Structures are given as C-alpha cells and as structure tokens.
N, CA, C and O of each residue as an XYZ file, in Angstrom:
756
protein
N     -18.736     29.451     25.681
C     -19.547     29.679     24.504
C     -18.891     28.988     23.310
O     -17.667     28.995     23.180
N     -19.697     28.400     22.450
C     -19.223     27.699     21.258
C     -19.703     28.468     20.020
O     -20.870     28.850     19.937
N     -18.790     28.693     19.055
C     -19.201     29.392     17.841
C     -19.870     28.419     16.864
O     -20.017     27.237     17.175
N     -20.270     28.900     15.703
C     -21.008     28.079     14.740
C     -20.161     26.942     14.170
O     -20.708     25.974     13.641
N     -18.844     27.047     14.269
C     -17.953     25.988     13.787
C     -17.680     24.942     14.857
O     -16.950     23.979     14.619
N     -18.267     25.131     16.040
C     -18.076     24.177     17.133
C     -16.815     24.416     17.947
O     -16.426     23.563     18.745
N     -16.180     25.544     17.762
C     -14.963     25.885     18.483
C     -15.301     26.812     19.647
O     -16.093     27.740     19.484
N     -14.713     26.572     20.819
C     -15.002     27.448     21.947
C     -14.512     28.876     21.704
O     -13.485     29.100     21.063
N     -15.263     29.819     22.225
C     -14.875     31.225     22.191
C     -14.684     31.623     23.651
O     -15.608     31.531     24.459
N     -13.472     32.067     23.974
C     -13.158     32.380     25.358
C     -13.179     33.880     25.621
O     -12.816     34.678     24.758
N     -13.606     34.250     26.819
C     -13.544     35.647     27.238
C     -12.092     35.974     27.560
O     -11.264     35.069     27.669
N     -11.780     37.239     27.712
C     -10.418     37.645     28.081
C     -10.030     37.051     29.437
O      -8.883     36.654     29.643
N     -10.988     36.994     30.353
C     -10.731     36.405     31.672
C     -10.388     34.919     31.544
O      -9.464     34.435     32.197
N     -11.128     34.201     30.705
C     -10.849     32.780     30.496
C      -9.493     32.577     29.819
O      -8.745     31.671     30.189
N      -9.173     33.418     28.828
C      -7.871     33.326     28.167
C      -6.742     33.541     29.170
O      -5.738     32.829     29.145
N      -6.907     34.509     30.040
C      -5.894     34.786     31.061
C      -5.739     33.584     31.996
O      -4.629     33.230     32.393
N      -6.854     32.974     32.333
C      -6.828     31.800     33.198
C      -6.059     30.655     32.541
O      -5.215     30.032     33.185
N      -6.343     30.367     31.254
C      -5.654     29.284     30.553
C      -4.164     29.593     30.423
O      -3.330     28.696     30.546
N      -3.831     30.845     30.178
C      -2.419     31.222     30.084
C      -1.717     31.034     31.418
O      -0.558     30.620     31.454
N      -2.405     31.332     32.519
C      -1.792     31.138     33.840
C      -1.580     29.651     34.124
O      -0.572     29.271     34.719
N      -2.526     28.809     33.700
C      -2.348     27.365     33.856
C      -1.142     26.887     33.054
O      -0.345     26.086     33.544
N      -1.008     27.373     31.831
C       0.115     26.971     30.980
C       1.442     27.428     31.595
O       2.413     26.673     31.586
N       1.496     28.646     32.124
C       2.728     29.141     32.760
C       3.094     28.291     33.974
O       4.259     27.943     34.166
N       2.090     27.959     34.794
C       2.353     27.134     35.982
C       2.873     25.767     35.563
O       3.807     25.243     36.170
N       2.275     25.190     34.529
C       2.691     23.875     34.073
C       4.115     23.922     33.517
O       4.922     23.040     33.809
N       4.428     24.942     32.722
C       5.783     25.085     32.170
C       6.809     25.251     33.304
O       7.903     24.692     33.227
N       6.469     26.007     34.343
C       7.371     26.165     35.490
C       7.567     24.823     36.193
O       8.681     24.477     36.587
N       6.490     24.080     36.345
C       6.584     22.761     36.961
C       7.496     21.844     36.136
O       8.324     21.126     36.696
N       7.344     21.868     34.805
C       8.186     21.035     33.951
C       9.654     21.441     34.052
O      10.534     20.581     34.016
N       9.924     22.727     34.176
C      11.302     23.196     34.340
C      11.881     22.679     35.653
O      13.043     22.274     35.701
N      11.078     22.689     36.721
C      11.527     22.135     38.003
C      11.815     20.646     37.892
O      12.804     20.152     38.434
N      10.940     19.932     37.182
C      11.139     18.491     36.994
C      12.425     18.219     36.211
O      13.144     17.265     36.509
N      12.713     19.052     35.215
C      13.922     18.872     34.410
C      15.177     19.055     35.263
O      16.195     18.412     35.009
N      15.112     19.920     36.266
C      16.256     20.097     37.167
C      16.470     18.844     38.011
O      17.608     18.473     38.302
N      15.386     18.199     38.399
C      15.471     16.981     39.217
C      15.882     15.775     38.390
O      16.562     14.877     38.887
N      15.471     15.754     37.130
C      15.730     14.627     36.239
C      16.304     15.147     34.935
O      15.579     15.256     33.946
N      17.609     15.476     34.911
C      18.182     16.052     33.691
C      18.100     15.093     32.501
O      18.315     13.887     32.625
N      17.780     15.675     31.352
C      17.672     14.895     30.123
C      19.058     14.633     29.545
O      20.054     15.192     30.004
N      19.102     13.774     28.530
C      20.360     13.472     27.852
C      20.988     14.749     27.294
O      22.199     14.944     27.389
N      20.155     15.617     26.712
C      20.675     16.866     26.144
C      21.317     17.728     27.229
O      22.370     18.328     27.014
N      20.672     17.783     28.397
C      21.216     18.596     29.490
C      22.541     18.018     30.003
O      23.398     18.753     30.494
N      22.694     16.713     29.886
C      23.908     16.039     30.349
C      24.968     15.927     29.257
O      26.087     15.482     29.515
N      24.615     16.329     28.039
C      25.549     16.238     26.922
C      25.756     14.817     26.425
O      26.792     14.502     25.839
N      24.778     13.965     26.658
C      24.853     12.563     26.254
C      24.076     12.375     24.952
O      23.081     13.063     24.723
N      24.515     11.458     24.106
C      23.885     11.243     22.802
C      23.016      9.982     22.755
O      22.855      9.374     21.697
N      22.468      9.599     23.882
C      21.571      8.455     23.951
C      20.628      8.637     25.141
O      20.873      9.467     26.017
N      19.573      7.872     25.163
C      18.579      7.968     26.238
C      19.206      7.629     27.592
O      19.920      6.636     27.726
N      18.927      8.470     28.591
C      19.425      8.220     29.950
C      18.309      7.709     30.863
O      18.496      7.566     32.071
N      17.151      7.439     30.266
C      16.007      6.869     30.980
C      15.566      7.737     32.159
O      15.203      7.239     33.225
N      15.610      9.036     31.934
C      15.210      9.978     32.986
C      13.688     10.072     33.107
O      13.167     10.428     34.164
N      12.985      9.755     32.033
C      11.532      9.806     32.041
C      10.948     11.177     31.773
O       9.728     11.339     31.792
N      11.786     12.163     31.524
C      11.283     13.519     31.307
C      10.341     13.583     30.110
O       9.342     14.301     30.153
N      10.643     12.844     29.044
C       9.759     12.858     27.870
C       8.408     12.233     28.215
O       7.369     12.692     27.740
N       8.423     11.193     29.035
C       7.169     10.517     29.422
C       6.392     11.323     30.458
O       5.220     11.050     30.717
N       7.043     12.302     31.037
C       6.379     13.194     31.976
C       5.837     14.422     31.246
O       4.702     14.844     31.465
N       6.664     14.975     30.388
C       6.329     16.212     29.702
C       5.368     16.015     28.544
O       4.388     16.747     28.408
N       5.652     15.024     27.714
C       4.883     14.813     26.488
C       4.379     13.374     26.441
O       5.014     12.509     25.838
N       3.252     13.122     27.070
C       2.670     11.786     26.971
C       2.379     11.546     25.496
O       1.621     12.294     24.880
N       2.979     10.503     24.929
C       2.843     10.293     23.482
C       1.421      9.891     23.110
O       0.664      9.339     23.908
N       1.108     10.192     21.884
C      -0.232      9.936     21.353
C      -0.107      8.895     20.250
O       0.527      9.149     19.225
N      -0.703      7.731     20.450
C      -0.646      6.732     19.376
C      -1.596      7.112     18.246
O      -2.637      7.728     18.474
N      -1.227      6.741     17.043
C      -2.107      6.911     15.890
C      -3.157      5.805     15.954
O      -2.911      4.767     16.569
N      -4.319      5.999     15.336
C      -5.376      4.986     15.403
C      -4.901      3.584     15.013
O      -5.274      2.599     15.650
N      -4.085      3.501     13.974
C      -3.635      2.195     13.488
C      -2.631      1.515     14.426
O      -2.319      0.338     14.246
N      -2.122      2.251     15.430
C      -1.155      1.669     16.372
C      -1.820      1.009     17.580
O      -1.168      0.255     18.303
N      -3.092      1.277     17.806
C      -3.770      0.743     18.988
C      -3.860     -0.787     19.010
O      -3.634     -1.378     20.066
N      -4.177     -1.454     17.897
C      -4.267     -2.915     17.953
C      -2.961     -3.601     18.380
O      -3.000     -4.581     19.124
N      -1.825     -3.106     17.926
C      -0.541     -3.727     18.298
C      -0.292     -3.613     19.803
O       0.205     -4.552     20.425
N      -0.634     -2.473     20.381
C      -0.448     -2.291     21.825
C      -1.410     -3.205     22.587
O      -1.021     -3.843     23.566
N      -2.645     -3.266     22.144
C      -3.630     -4.152     22.784
C      -3.161     -5.609     22.714
O      -3.227     -6.331     23.708
N      -2.690     -6.037     21.544
C      -2.180     -7.409     21.401
C      -1.011     -7.660     22.349
O      -0.943     -8.707     22.993
N      -0.101     -6.711     22.434
C       1.070     -6.854     23.304
C       0.648     -7.031     24.768
O       1.276     -7.781     25.516
N      -0.415     -6.338     25.163
C      -0.910     -6.418     26.543
C      -1.920     -7.560     26.735
O      -2.406     -7.785     27.843
N      -2.229     -8.275     25.646
C      -3.189     -9.393     25.683
C      -4.575     -8.946     26.137
O      -5.230     -9.599     26.949
N      -4.997     -7.815     25.588
C      -6.340     -7.295     25.873
C      -6.944     -6.802     24.564
O      -6.249     -6.703     23.553
N      -8.220     -6.499     24.584
C      -8.869     -5.952     23.388
C      -8.572     -4.456     23.280
O      -8.148     -3.825     24.248
N      -8.795     -3.909     22.112
C      -8.630     -2.464     21.918
C      -9.590     -1.709     22.833
O      -9.228     -0.676     23.396
N     -10.798     -2.214     22.982
C     -11.774     -1.567     23.888
C     -11.252     -1.531     25.321
O     -11.395     -0.520     26.009
N     -10.648     -2.627     25.774
C     -10.086     -2.651     27.133
C      -8.902     -1.688     27.246
O      -8.747     -1.006     28.259
N      -8.073     -1.636     26.210
C      -6.938     -0.714     26.196
C      -7.427      0.712     26.402
O      -6.881      1.459     27.214
N      -8.456      1.077     25.660
C      -9.001      2.429     25.748
C      -9.597      2.688     27.124
O      -9.325      3.722     27.734
N     -10.400      1.764     27.612
C     -11.090      2.007     28.891
C     -10.148      1.977     30.089
O     -10.444      2.595     31.112
N      -9.026      1.277     29.988
C      -8.108      1.177     31.125
C      -6.964      2.183     31.092
O      -6.488      2.618     32.140
N      -6.520      2.557     29.889
C      -5.261      3.291     29.790
C      -5.300      4.601     29.008
O      -4.272      5.267     28.887
N      -6.457      4.986     28.474
C      -6.466      6.147     27.594
C      -7.504      7.184     27.998
O      -8.488      6.878     28.670
N      -7.260      8.416     27.571
C      -8.223      9.504     27.716
C      -8.406     10.139     26.346
O      -7.501     10.112     25.511
N      -9.566     10.703     26.125
C      -9.839     11.439     24.887
C      -9.452     12.895     25.131
O      -9.807     13.485     26.151
N      -8.733     13.451     24.193
C      -8.239     14.817     24.333
C      -8.377     15.511     22.978
O      -8.712     14.873     21.981
N      -8.123     16.800     22.947
C      -8.168     17.581     21.717
C      -7.217     18.754     21.837
O      -6.923     19.234     22.932
N      -6.750     19.197     20.703
C      -5.928     20.402     20.676
C      -6.750     21.579     20.170
O      -6.510     22.720     20.563
N      -7.718     21.308     19.300
C      -8.456     22.384     18.643
C      -9.968     22.340     18.869
O     -10.701     23.134     18.279
N     -10.437     21.432     19.704
C     -11.859     21.258     20.006
C     -12.669     20.825     18.785
O     -13.898     20.898     18.811
N     -12.019     20.383     17.733
C     -12.696     19.849     16.552
C     -12.295     18.391     16.327
O     -13.145     17.523     16.125
N     -10.992     18.141     16.367
C     -10.473     16.790     16.171
C     -10.040     16.243     17.520
O      -9.186     16.814     18.198
N     -10.646     15.127     17.892
C     -10.315     14.484     19.157
C      -9.429     13.279     18.880
O      -9.516     12.656     17.822
N      -8.583     12.964     19.838
C      -7.695     11.820     19.720
C      -7.644     11.115     21.069
O      -8.035     11.671     22.095
N      -7.161      9.899     21.045
C      -6.945      9.152     22.281
C      -5.459      9.199     22.589
O      -4.623      9.023     21.703
N      -5.145      9.434     23.834
C      -3.746      9.408     24.262
C      -3.655      8.625     25.555
O      -4.658      8.385     26.227
N      -2.440      8.232     25.893
C      -2.242      7.529     27.153
C      -2.572      8.485     28.292
O      -2.261      9.674     28.221
N      -3.187      7.975     29.316
C      -3.453      8.768     30.514
C      -2.128      8.970     31.253
O      -1.152      8.258     31.019
N      -2.120      9.934     32.128
C      -0.993     10.103     33.041
C      -1.359      9.366     34.321
O      -2.532      9.084     34.568
N      -0.366      9.059     35.126
C      -0.651      8.357     36.381
C      -1.725      9.075     37.187
O      -2.582      8.418     37.777
N      -1.705     10.383     37.227
C      -2.693     11.143     37.982
C      -4.056     11.230     37.336
O      -5.000     11.724     37.952
N      -4.179     10.762     36.108
C      -5.450     10.829     35.391
C      -6.181      9.489     35.375
O      -7.199      9.352     34.697
N      -5.692      8.531     36.089
C      -6.287      7.202     36.054
C      -7.756      7.218     36.456
O      -8.508      6.321     36.074
N      -8.171      8.210     37.212
C      -9.563      8.287     37.636
C     -10.522      8.611     36.494
O     -11.725      8.381     36.614
N     -10.004      9.141     35.393
C     -10.893      9.460     34.271
C     -10.516      8.683     33.020
O     -10.943      9.037     31.920
N      -9.728      7.635     33.172
C      -9.313      6.847     32.028
C     -10.541      6.324     31.295
O     -11.509      5.873     31.907
N     -10.475      6.396     29.972
C     -11.584      5.942     29.151
C     -12.585      7.030     28.831
O     -13.549      6.769     28.112
N     -12.401      8.231     29.331
C     -13.362      9.304     29.093
C     -12.718     10.543     28.535
O     -11.504     10.603     28.336
N     -13.540     11.522     28.289
C     -13.079     12.812     27.778
C     -12.434     13.575     28.910
O     -13.040     13.756     29.966
N     -11.239     14.015     28.707
C     -10.528     14.773     29.726
C     -10.966     16.232     29.646
O     -10.903     16.828     28.570
N     -11.405     16.817     30.746
C     -11.735     18.247     30.717
C     -10.473     19.056     30.395
O      -9.383     18.658     30.806
N     -10.584     20.161     29.684
C      -9.402     20.928     29.291
C      -8.466     21.276     30.442
O      -7.248     21.273     30.266
N      -9.006     21.570     31.596
C      -8.151     21.936     32.721
C      -7.230     20.783     33.111
O      -6.133     21.013     33.620
N      -7.666     19.547     32.876
C      -6.870     18.387     33.246
C      -5.690     18.164     32.300
O      -4.841     17.315     32.574
N      -5.619     18.901     31.201
C      -4.466     18.825     30.312
C      -3.186     19.143     31.077
O      -2.104     18.681     30.715
N      -3.318     19.918     32.115
C      -2.151     20.349     32.879
C      -1.885     19.468     34.097
O      -1.090     19.841     34.960
N      -2.528     18.319     34.183
C      -2.253     17.392     35.277
C      -0.781     17.006     35.269
O      -0.166     16.876     34.211
N      -0.236     16.828     36.438
C       1.141     16.400     36.572
C       1.167     14.881     36.646
O       0.281     14.277     37.249
N       2.156     14.268     36.050
C       2.304     12.826     36.146
C       2.929     12.219     34.910
O       2.867     12.773     33.812
N       3.531     11.069     35.122
C       4.137     10.317     34.036
C       3.067      9.617     33.209
O       1.942      9.416     33.666
N       3.428      9.257     32.005
C       2.589      8.410     31.171
C       2.245      7.154     31.968
O       3.076      6.638     32.715
N       1.046      6.679     31.808
C       0.578      5.517     32.546
C       1.452      4.280     32.281
O       1.470      3.352     33.090
N       2.169      4.264     31.160
C       3.031      3.134     30.832
C       4.492      3.348     31.213
O       5.338      2.522     30.871
N       4.804      4.423     31.906
C       6.186      4.645     32.339
C       6.382      4.056     33.726
O       5.644      4.376     34.657
N       7.372      3.200     33.854
C       7.742      2.607     35.142
C       8.848      3.479     35.726
O      10.006      3.392     35.317
N       8.476      4.315     36.683
C       9.421      5.290     37.237
C      10.614      4.617     37.911
O      11.742      5.090     37.775
N      10.389      3.537     38.625
C      11.490      2.850     39.319
C      12.498      2.264     38.340
O      13.706      2.386     38.544
N      12.018      1.639     37.296
C      12.905      1.021     36.307
C      13.375      2.015     35.250
O      14.346      1.754     34.539
N      12.687      3.159     35.142
C      13.032      4.149     34.126
C      12.793      3.605     32.722
O      13.594      3.815     31.811
N      11.680      2.908     32.569
C      11.437      2.293     31.268
C       9.949      2.311     30.903
O       9.071      2.515     31.741
N       9.720      2.090     29.630
C       8.374      2.047     29.081
C       7.875      0.610     29.125
O       8.559     -0.308     28.674
N       6.686      0.422     29.668
C       6.122     -0.915     29.792
C       5.641     -1.490     28.462
O       5.376     -2.688     28.360
N       5.528     -0.635     27.440
C       5.119     -1.109     26.112
C       6.185     -0.765     25.066
O       5.864     -0.593     23.890
N       7.432     -0.665     25.483
C       8.534     -0.213     24.629
C       8.584     -0.907     23.265
O       8.756     -0.217     22.260
N       8.443     -2.232     23.176
C       8.526     -2.873     21.853
C       7.442     -2.418     20.869
O       7.640     -2.496     19.657
N       6.310     -1.950     21.374
C       5.200     -1.521     20.502
C       4.837     -0.056     20.742
O       3.719      0.368     20.447
N       5.770      0.700     21.269
C       5.498      2.116     21.542
C       5.130      2.831     20.254
O       5.579      2.446     19.175
N       4.312      3.873     20.364
C       3.881      4.608     19.173
C       5.036      5.274     18.429
O       6.109      5.508     18.984
N       4.781      5.568     17.168
C       5.758      6.260     16.317
C       6.260      7.529     16.986
O       7.451      7.834     16.926
N       5.358      8.270     17.623
C       5.748      9.522     18.267
C       6.832      9.292     19.305
O       7.761     10.093     19.415
N       6.730      8.212     20.069
C       7.734      7.905     21.090
C       9.055      7.485     20.445
O      10.123      7.716     21.013
N       8.991      6.883     19.283
C      10.208      6.487     18.565
C      10.901      7.713     17.960
O      12.123      7.742     17.816
N      10.114      8.701     17.618
C      10.596      9.911     16.955
C      11.338     10.845     17.923
O      12.361     11.428     17.562
N      10.830     10.983     19.127
C      11.400     11.932     20.080
C      12.737     11.416     20.611
O      12.835     10.307     21.136
N      13.742     12.240     20.459
C      15.083     11.928     20.968
C      15.606     13.207     21.608
O      16.055     14.119     20.914
N      15.544     13.267     22.927
C      15.828     14.516     23.639
C      17.261     15.001     23.469
O      17.545     16.161     23.764
N      18.147     14.177     23.016
C      19.534     14.584     22.847
C      19.780     15.292     21.517
O      20.874     15.805     21.279
N      18.762     15.322     20.645
C      18.903     15.993     19.356
C      18.320     17.404     19.431
O      17.215     17.593     19.940
N      19.043     18.375     18.937
C      18.602     19.753     18.933
C      17.365     19.919     18.057
O      17.317     19.426     16.931
N      16.369     20.619     18.588
C      15.156     20.898     17.831
C      14.286     19.676     17.585
O      13.338     19.740     16.802
N      14.588     18.594     18.225
C      13.841     17.359     18.011
C      12.418     17.476     18.529
O      12.162     18.147     19.529
N      11.505     16.824     17.846
C      10.119     16.789     18.281
C       9.266     17.917     17.753
O       8.092     18.010     18.113
N       9.800     18.764     16.926
C       9.038     19.922     16.453
C       8.258     19.666     15.169
O       7.389     20.458     14.805
N       8.558     18.571     14.481
C       7.860     18.254     13.233
C       6.490     17.681     13.575
O       6.366     16.509     13.933
N       5.469     18.517     13.462
C       4.111     18.133     13.861
C       3.564     16.947     13.068
O       2.671     16.248     13.545
N       4.079     16.715     11.882
C       3.601     15.576     11.095
C       3.998     14.248     11.740
O       3.425     13.205     11.421
N       4.965     14.286     12.634
C       5.403     13.084     13.335
C       4.616     12.847     14.631
O       4.700     11.775     15.231
N       3.867     13.844     15.045
C       3.096     13.715     16.274
C       1.929     12.769     16.043
O       1.351     12.744     14.957
N       1.583     12.001     17.050
C       0.472     11.062     16.945
C      -0.844     11.725     16.634
O      -1.662     11.162     15.907
N      -1.070     12.921     17.173
C      -2.357     13.579     16.931
C      -2.563     13.890     15.457
O      -3.702     14.031     15.011
N      -1.477     14.001     14.690
C      -1.618     14.292     13.260
C      -2.205     13.105     12.499
O      -2.638     13.260     11.357
N      -2.225     11.933     13.109
C      -2.783     10.752     12.469
C      -4.271     10.566     12.693
O      -4.854      9.610     12.184
N      -4.897     11.464     13.446
C      -6.322     11.357     13.775
C      -7.140     12.294     12.888
O      -6.730     13.420     12.604
N      -8.299     11.807     12.459
C      -9.247     12.646     11.732
C     -10.449     12.890     12.650
O     -10.550     12.301     13.727
N     -11.342     13.753     12.216
C     -12.527     14.072     13.023
C     -13.371     12.836     13.326
O     -14.026     12.778     14.367
N     -13.365     11.868     12.447
C     -14.226     10.688     12.621
C     -13.553      9.513     13.323
O     -14.242      8.585     13.747
N     -12.238      9.524     13.456
C     -11.541      8.379     14.047
C     -12.009      8.047     15.459
O     -12.146      6.873     15.804
N     -12.254      9.060     16.272
C     -12.650      8.811     17.662
C     -13.909      7.939     17.718
O     -14.060      7.120     18.625
N     -14.802      8.116     16.755
C     -16.065      7.366     16.748
C     -15.881      5.894     16.361
O     -16.737      5.065     16.669
N     -14.792      5.568     15.699
C     -14.499      4.163     15.410
C     -14.221      3.398     16.699
O     -14.550      2.218     16.814
N     -13.622      4.072     17.653
C     -13.237      3.430     18.908
C     -14.262      3.640     20.018
O     -14.455      2.777     20.874
N     -14.912      4.794     19.992
C     -15.924      5.119     20.998
C     -17.152      5.636     20.247
O     -17.316      6.846     20.088
N     -18.017      4.728     19.783
C     -19.161      5.134     18.945
C     -20.076      6.168     19.595
O     -20.654      6.999     18.895
N     -20.216      6.133     20.909
C     -21.106      7.078     21.585
C     -20.351      8.274     22.170
O     -20.838      8.931     23.091
N     -19.168      8.551     21.635
C     -18.346      9.655     22.146
C     -19.102     10.976     22.068
O     -19.733     11.285     21.057
N     -19.029     11.751     23.149
C     -19.660     13.066     23.209
C     -18.557     14.103     23.375
O     -17.898     14.146     24.414
N     -18.354     14.931     22.372
C     -17.281     15.914     22.403
C     -17.581     17.098     23.315
O     -16.683     17.881     23.626
N     -18.819     17.237     23.743
C     -19.181     18.360     24.599
C     -18.918     18.025     26.056
O     -19.176     16.911     26.512
N     -18.408     18.995     26.763
C     -18.152     18.817     28.193
C     -19.428     19.063     28.974
O     -20.271     19.859     28.560
N     -19.572     18.385     30.100
C     -20.721     18.698     30.962
C     -20.708     20.178     31.333
O     -19.643     20.785     31.435
N     -21.866     20.746     31.531
C     -21.991     22.164     31.866
C     -21.105     22.523     33.063
O     -21.089     21.812     34.068
N     -20.388     23.607     32.946
C     -19.599     24.102     34.071
C     -18.174     23.597     34.104
O     -17.391     24.076     34.925
N     -17.787     22.638     33.241
C     -16.424     22.149     33.251
C     -15.641     22.934     32.207
O     -16.152     23.242     31.131
N     -14.427     23.246     32.530
C     -13.576     23.904     31.544
C     -12.900     25.107     32.115
O     -11.694     25.068     32.361
N     -13.605     26.155     32.333
C     -12.975     27.401     32.818
C     -13.200     27.580     34.310
O     -12.955     28.662     34.842
N     -13.655     26.554     34.987
C     -13.840     26.670     36.434
C     -12.492     26.925     37.093
O     -11.448     26.469     36.626
N     -12.547     27.656     38.171
C     -11.299     27.962     38.884
C     -11.290     27.257     40.205
O     -10.329     27.380     40.964
C-alpha cells in the first residue's frame, strides 16, 4: 500500500519480513568479512584489496560523475546505465542509479525490486581475481571517501553518492522511468 506522499506503508508482517532479510544479509556480510579480512581487521593503515567494501557497499555515483565513467569506458552514458547500473531508492521518493552487483546483471538498466537490495555479490566493476576496481581512475567520490582502516569511516551521509541525487535526476537519465513496481513485487516471500 502507498500513502498519499507516495511512500509505502508496510504491515507488521511485511516489516518483520524486511527485518529478517536485513538480518540474513548482515550475517552473510559478517561471514564474508571472516573470509576476506579488511585492513581494519588486520590492523593495516592502507587498502589490502580484499574487496569487502565492493561487496558490502556498492558505491553510488553522483549524477555528475556518470559522464567521466562513460568516457573512461568509451561508451555513452545511456550505454553505461543500460549495461552496468540499476535504479534503487532508500526512501521510495528519491531514486538513484548505482552500480549493479555481479548477481544483478540480469536486471541491469532497470528498477531493482526492494527484495533484490539484499542480493549477494561484488560491484560489477570489481575484479575479484585482481582485487581491483576496473574504473579506479574515475571511481565515484563515495569510493574515494571510504577507507576501511579508519575508525567510523563512511558514516558521513553527505559523502554518500545517494546524497547527490534529487527527485528529478533519475528522469534526466531515464526519461520514461517508472518508480512503481509491477504488482506483486516487493514483499513476496
């Protein structure tokens, strides 16, 4: 159900379901951290190329950062979006484009259903074998900001890529964007 402000209203059962998904995902991330310890866990003061940040927090480019990435890949912004990005939201009002995860490649270029937020996988631009970012020279500000070896790092929301998106930005890149999910998607179990 959607309220008059366009925000979903969840039943207690749906809230419990989303909380269980979040708990499962957090447990999965904790398991991944044991397999791939971060610089902070190792007591190192520089990147150890473990990929945990690219697994846990797929960075979100700001709208103005998309052309540089497209140029670096020698493709158009439209191709960048259709091949490597998904539309997502945190509040169901402001939508943003973020890099897909390897497991989300099947829906690249489209609106990700909320349940898919918990998909497991590295950022589509993370090369697991090399332990490196395929777009490192033009990586978004958010990726430059996160430094896992620093205590409390990454908590300043103004540095997050999603903070650079407004309600209308998504339409600049996807003019026919539909923020509504097809009937039945979202709280399905």
